[in-house]
C-alpha positions, 0 to 999 in steps of 0.5 A, spaced: 454 259 466 458 254 462 456 252 455 457 244 454 457 241 447 456 234 448 457 228 443 454 222 445 451 215 442 444 214 443 442 208 448 450 207 449 451 213 453 447 213 459 444 220 460 442 223 467 437 229 468 440 235 466 443 241 471 442 248 470 448 249 465 447 250 457 447 243 454 447 242 447 446 235 445 449 232 439 447 224 437 453 221 433 451 215 429 457 210 427 458 203 425 463 202 430 458 205 435 453 200 432 457 194 433 458 196 440 451 196 441 450 190 437 455 186 442 452 190 448 445 187 446 448 180 445 445 180 438 448 175 433 455 177 431 453 178 423 452 183 418 444 183 419 444 185 426 450 190 425 445 193 420 439 193 424 443 196 430 445 202 426 438 203 423 435 203 430 441 208 432 440 213 426 432 212 427 433 214 435 438 220 433 433 223 427 427 222 432 431 226 438 433 231 433 426 232 430 423 232 437 429 237 439 426 242 434 420 243 438 425 245 444 431 242 447 427 241 454 422 236 450 428 233 446 432 231 453 425 229 456 425 224 449 432 221 451 430 220 458 424 217 457 427 213 451 432 210 456 427 208 461 423 204 455 429 201 453 431 198 459 426 193 459 427 191 452 432 192 446 434 197 441 431 192 436 424 193 439 424 201 438 418 202 433 414 208 431 409 205 436 414 206 442 416 213 439 409 215 439 408 213 446 414 217 448 412 223 444 405 223 447 408 223 454 412 229 453 406 232 449 409 233 442 404 233 437 406 229 431 402 233 426 409 236 423 413 230 425 415 227 418 416 234 415 421 236 420 425 229 418 429 232 412 432 238 417 434 232 422 438 228 417 442 234 414 443 236 422 445 229 424 450 229 418 453 236 420 454 233 427 458 227 425 462 232 421 463 237 427 465 231 431 471 229 427 473 236 426 474 236 433 479 230 432 474 226 437 476 219 437 471 216 442 464 218 445 461 221 449 465 227 448 464 234 450 466 241 449 466 246 455 466 253 453 466 259 457 467 266 455 475 265 455 476 258 454 474 251 451 476 245 454 475 238 450 474 232 454 473 225 451 470 218 453 467 222 460 460 219 461 454 224 463 454 223 470 461 224 471 461 230 467 456 234 471 460 232 477 466 236 474 462 242 472 459 243 479 466 243 481 468 248 476 462 252 478 464 252 486 471 254 485 470 259 480 
């Protein structure tokens, strides 16, 4: 079994349903990613739109990391449902109500949700630090680990990476 550490930018890097490998998902939030999102959403090219996109990317990432504390399966379901919801709207439409709706659908209680937020904030900062420590320049990026080696892949979408992993397993 392969262990995959996948660094991605929520919303910008489209995720497909996950295969049987051990996936560790790490959201990365940067100002260049917020700028890319602003441009992809065709929002005005001003600082207000840039800040709004950065804020939403950060909120989505923190929400994902908080949900992930309930289990990686719930975290992945959260991301996939969020992608579906945002296909019909924009990132600026991501609100507490949208989050609540998704959490309800995946069966996550919001009782302790805000208590876990401080852990998620620290964890998000550590992920960005690890992303930079690995000298990644672009998202999505991956570290694919086996018992003997580690392969570093950059700027490779999730679906393509899954196809690659399937090929590795077939030839192993």
